[in-house]
N, C-alpha and C positions, 0 to 999 in steps of 0.2 A: 504493500500499500504506499502511496505517495504521502508522506507525513508533513513535509516542510511547509506547505501552505495551509495546513488544517489546524484549527484551534481546539484545544481541549480546555474546558472550564474545570478547575479543581476547587471544590468547596473545602473550607477549613484548611486552606493551603499552608497555614503557619502552624498547624497541629502536627502530631506525629505521623498519622497516616497520610494526610493531605500533603505534608511536606515531602515524605518519601516518594509519593506518587508524582508530585510536581518535578522533583529532581530526576526521577527515572524518565519521565516524558521529555524533559528538556534534553537529557542525554541521548534519547532516541530520535531527536530532531523535530518533535512537535512544537507548535506554538502553544504556550501555556498562558492561560488567563487565570491568575491566582486571586481567588475571592477570599477576602479577609475582613475582619471587623476593624482592624487597625493597620493601615498601610504604612504607618510610621514605625512599626515595631522592628526589632533587630532581625527577626525571622523573615519578615516581609522584605526588608532591605536586602537581605542575602539572596532571596529569590529573584529580586529585581536585578541584582548584579549578575546572577546566573542567566538572565535573559527572559524572565517571566514578565508579563504585563500585569500590573497590580490593579485590582478592582476592589474598592472599599465598599462594604455593604453588610447587611444583616440578613440572615435567613428568614427573619420575620417580615422583612420588607419586600413585597412582591415587585415593586418597580425596580429596585436595585438588582433583583434576581433576573428580571426580564432583560435588563440592559446587559448584564453579564453574559447571558445565554445567547444574545443576538449574534447570528451568523456562526455559531460554534458547531463543529462536527460532533464533538462528544463532550460528556461531562462525567466527572467523578464526584460522587456524593458520599459524605460521611457527616454524621451529626456529632455534636460535642458529647463526651463520655458521660454515662449515667453513674456517678460515683456512689450514690445512695439510691438504689432502685425503689421506686414507689409509683403508685397509680398516677399521681400528679406529674412526676418527671416523665412518665411514659406518654401522657397526653401532650405534654409540651414537645417531646421529641417527634411524635407523630405529626403534629402541626408543622414542624419545620421540614420534616421529610416529605410531606405532601406538597408543601409550597415549592420546594426545589424541583421535585418530579414534575409538577404541573407546569412550572416555568420552562423546564426543558422540553416538555411535550409541545407547548405552545410555540416555542422557538424553532421546532423542527429538528431538534438534536437527534442524530442518527444512531448513536451508540451511548447508552447510559450504563455506567459501572457503579453499582451501589455496594457499599461496604456495610455488611450486616454484622452478625455475631455467630460464633460456633454453635451448631445445633439449634438454631433459632426456631425451627418448626417444632422440635421436641420441647424446648423451653416453654413454648406458648401453651403447652398442655397444663402447666401448673402455675403460670403467672401471666399477667397482662404485659406483653412484650411489644414495645413500640416497633422494633425492627421487623417483626413478623407482619405487623399491619402495614408498614411502609413497603415491604416486599410485595405484599398483596396489591397495594395501590399501584405500584409500578407495573405490575402485570395487567391490572384491570384497565389502565389508561392506554395500554398498547405500546409502551416504550420498547424499543429494541434494546434489551438489557442483558448485562452479565451481573450476577449477584455473587459477591465474595463474602465468605463467612469466616473471618479470622478467629483463631483461638486467642488465649491470653497472650499478652505481649511479653517477650523476654525482657524488654526495657523496663518493665514494672519492677524488676528486682533491683534496679538502680534508684528506685524511689523510696526514701526512708519511710514513707507512709505505708508502704506495702507490707513490710514485716521483717526486714533484715536489719537487726540492731543488737548491739551488746552481745555479739557472738551467737545469736540465734536467728533462725529463719522460722517465722510463725505464719500459719495459714490454717484454713479450715479443712484442708484435704487430709485424708487418711495417709499415713506414711508410705503405704504400699500401693497406692492408687496412681496410675500414670497421669501426669499433668500435661495436657496439650498446650503447646506454646508455639509462637511464631515471632520472628524478628520483624520489626516494622519495615525494614528495608525490603524484606521479601514480599510484604503486602504490596509495596510499590512495584516490585518486579512483576507480580501477577497482574496488577492493573495495567502496567505497560504492555504486557503480553496480550491482554484482552483487546486493547485498542489496536495493537499491531496485527492481530489475527482475528478480525471480527467474525469471519466465516466459521472459525472453530469455537469461539466463546460466546457469541450472542445466543441467548436462550439457556445458558448453563448457570447452575448454582453450584459453587465449589466450596467445600469445607477446607480451610487453610490451616495447616500447622506444619512446623518443621521438625518437631521432636515431641516426645511424650515420656520424659523421665519421671520417676517417682519423686516425691518430696525429699526422701532420704537421699536419693541420687543427686538431686539438685543441691542439697547441702554439701555433699561431697565435692561436687564440681566447684561450688563457690569456695570451699575450703582450699582446694588446689589453686584456684585462680588468685585468691587474696593472700595465700600463704599464712592463713590463720585458721584455727578451728571454728567451724560453723556447725551447729547442731540444729536439727529440725524439731519443732515442738508444735503439735496440733492444737489449735484453739478449739475447745469443746463447742459442738454445734449449738448447745443450749445457751452458751454465752453469746454466740453470734445472734441467736434468735431474740435474745433480750434487747439487742440493739436494732436489729432489722430482720423482720420475719421473712421478707422476700429473699434477702441474701442467704439466710439459713436454708431456705428451700433450694436455692441454686446449689449450694454446697452439698446438700443431700443428694441432689440429682447427679452432680459430678462424681460423687463418691459411689454412686450406684449405677443406674442405667447409662447415663451420659450419652455420647454419640460417637459415630465412627468417622475416621479420616483415612482416606486411601493414600498413604504415604508413597507407595510405589508409583502411582500415577502422578502425584505431585512432583516427584523427583524426575520422572520422565519428561514432564513439561518444563521443569526448572531444575536442571542438574546441580546448580549451585545453592539450593535450598539449605539454609543453615540449621544445624543442630544447636542445642544450648551450648555445648563446648565450643563449637565453631564460633558462635556469637561472642562468647567470652574472649576467645583468642583474637578475634578481629577488632572488636570495639567494646564489648561489654565490660571487661575488666577495668579499662580506663574510665568508663562511666561510673562503675561501682566505687572505685577508689576516690574519684572526685566527689561523689555523693556522700560517702562515709566521712571524708575529710571535712566537708561542709557541715555535716551533722555533729562532728566532735566539738 
């Protein structure tokens, strides 16, 4: 496909997924229109220096969305993360996702790549999940679309809020249950692949993960990378439930039924797909050390 004269709108371009996708598309030769709430931010400035066209706006604002989508071949859509799952947060996310999809449809966007979440269809059996509703809306309005469903981010382990502190890794997963993970860079790689090969990817929904180590194995990998002992400690589900019932249900599902990922097919499509140890060796250890130094 001739990419040089075609524009892809990247929503949330200064976030993790949007940023990785924008960088991948620029490297592949697409014109990138980076949609962001703050065009003066450091992340937005870095994208502009890399060749992206910045468009400031808000997903709540239909006129700014319509202007951003005008004349675009494709669009990558991701909504802000839902840190504390709730009915109200889901309703807001649906509103944003519907707005963006409708704007893309009205503008005649020919390929829409939507970033959902791992096992979205199964999660919707036990909770009100915005991403399932947005996936459904994208199908109903007839957008030519690819749905990517990323697992948890490897980058989360470099966030002190996530659970790595004082020599312990804490989470709600059982120590022996595989934890599906994906490097954000690889989400960008699959988004780029989808736009590059529309005949292969339009109409597909793909569960994305690069690795599935147990929490005990994750702690061992972190110990080797940081050269300090890290032990895993499971947070009791009831303690999580006392703070957020939906989050407790998610952990119970992940510890039980969960969902399947076709790792062989993903590696066939993207041979460079990173395992957790790959990510640590290439970039993760550096992020972790910087994060831990800042927290000390």
